[in-house]
Each structure stands twice: as C-alpha cells, then as structure tokens.
N, C-alpha and C positions, 0 to 999 in steps of 0.2 A: 837635247840627251837623244842619247843613241834609241831608237826605237827597240832593238835588241835588248836594252837594259831598263826599261822603263817598264813601272809598276805592271801593266798589264802582261808583262810577259811572264808572269807568274803564272797565268791563267791556264787552268786543266781543262778538258774537255768536260769532266765531269763536276768541275766544281758547280755551285749554286749561282743563278742568275744574281742573284743579288749581290753575291761575291764579286763578278764578273761587273756585273754594274758599277761598283764600286771603286774599285781598279782602274775600270774606265774613268771616271771621274778624276780620280788622284790622277792621272796621266794627264790627262785634259788640264788639270788643277797647276799640276808642274811645269809644262809644255807653257802654258800662258805666262806663270806668275814670272817662266824663265827669259821669257822675251821681254816682259815688261823691266826685270833687271837690266837688263843686258842694255835696253834702249835708255832705259835713265842715266844708267853710268854714261855711255856711250856720247849721251844728246846734252847731259847736264850735269856731269862728274857727281852725280846723285844716286842715290838709294832707295831704294822700295818702304825700309825704316822711315826713310824724312819726306818722303813724298807722303807718305800714310798719316803721320803727326799731321804736316802740315794741312792734308786734307781734313783733319780734323779742327785743325784752326780755324780753317777755311768758312767751315759748317757751322762752325760757335763764333762769331765774331763778336761776340759778347765776353770773353775771354773764356777759361778751362783753366781749371787748377792741375797740380801735380799727378795728383789723383784721379783726377778724373780722366784726363788724357790717357791713362794707365788704362783704367777699366774700358775705354772705349777702344783702345787700342788692341787690349787682352793682353799685355803683356806687365812685365816686372816695372815697378817705381824706378829702380838704378836705371834701367834701359832709358826710358822715358827721360831721364835726367842728364846722360848722357847725348843721350838727341837733342836738347834744350839747350845744353849749352853749349855743343856745336852752331847749329843755329843759332844762338844768341851771338857768341863770336863773330859770327857773319854778317851780325845785323838782318838776318832775316824774322826772328822773333824775338820778344821780350817778355821782363820775366817781374814782374812787381810782387810785392806781399800785401797780402789781405790785410783791409786795413781792420777787418774783425779779428783775424790771428794771423800777428805778423813771423808764425811759422809756416803758413798755407801760402805757397807762392799762384800767380795766375798771370797764365801764359797765354799771347795774341800772337798775331802776325803782325810784324810792322810796315806800313807802305811799300819799304822794297820786298817786304818777304812776301805779299798779298803780289806783287807786278811776278814776281818769280814762277810762285806759284800757280796763277793765272797759263801763263808762259807752259810750265811743267804739264797741268790739266789739259790744254789744247791740244799738245801732242799725245798725251798719255790717250786721252781719247779716240784719237785717231787711230793710235796704236792700236787700241781696242776693237775698232771697227775693221781694219785690216785684216788683224785674226782671226776674225768674225766672219769675214767677204765671201768664202766657201760656203756660208750655209744662207739660203734666201731668208725673206723677212716671214715667209710661213714656218721654214725649219726653228727660226729661231722661237718665234710663238709660242711654238709646242715646245721644245726644250725649255723655256719661261714656265709653262704651264706644267711640265714634267716636274720640274724641279722644283716649283711650290709645293704640289703633290707630296713630295718625298720629305719636304721640309713639316711639313704637317706631321706629315707620318714619325719623324726623329723626335716632333715634340709632344704627341702623343704618345710615343713608345717611354721617352723620359718622364714625361710625369707621371706614366702609372707604375714607372719603376721607384718614383720618390716616395 
C-alpha cells in the first residue's frame, strides 16, 4: 500500500483528532493485514480467511458447528461453507453431522490440519513480532492500554445508543 494512497492521506489539518486517529488506525490495520495476507500466500499458498477459520478450530478442539464458525469469524454461512469444503478436500478439516440434528455439521481440525495450522501459526506469530519490532516493549504496552480504553469507549457509546 503506497503511503500516498492510504487512508491517512485523506486527513486535513482541520479534521477532528478522533477522525485523524481513526484513519491512522485503519491505515495501520490495512498495512499489517496486507503483510500477513502476502506472507500466508507466499509461504503457505493460503489465505487469511483460511488461516482464521483454522485458528478458530484450533481454539475449539471440541469442534464447532458451521453456524458457530460463522458467528466467530463474523462472516456469512456461505463463506464458511466454501472454506470448510476446500479445507476438507485437502484433508485439513473434517465435517460430521451432529448426532442430535443431522442438518447441523460439526467441524474440527484433522491431525494433518493441526500440524499444518501449528506451522502456520508459528510463522504468523513471527511475522507479527517482526511488524511490531520498531516499537519497544513500553510503546507496545502503552498502545495496548490506549486501545483498551478505546474499546471501552466504543462499547459504552454503542450500549448508550441501544
């Protein structure tokens, strides 16, 4: 992403500080995500959605229904179905009907999928560390604290609007 074309390029001197901050956050998010997408593609011939789906399954070894995966990933059921189908064809996930409701499928990582995900996750963590290496520990902690405050502010504002 060229710095001349990123979200921050829209900032004007007279813009509200909150707008400037939002555009900076969006730019940073897009830059990190772009680097991760490229690394996953180059190193594993994979995509971020595939990685995210496998990460959810890794966090839930008891298996998840397609609906649960969809909610956790915040994507449509159709997106999850397509990803699961691809990963199943590659032997990375298994899909079995729920015993109490044959219309509902449970999905889990296969042993091959777990090994593959563990390899990707290790690399992914290294990429993240590398991307944040220009910030020392105190800066990273301060950013965590600032983002925690933002998260609370957004939750509070949204709750008040409901």
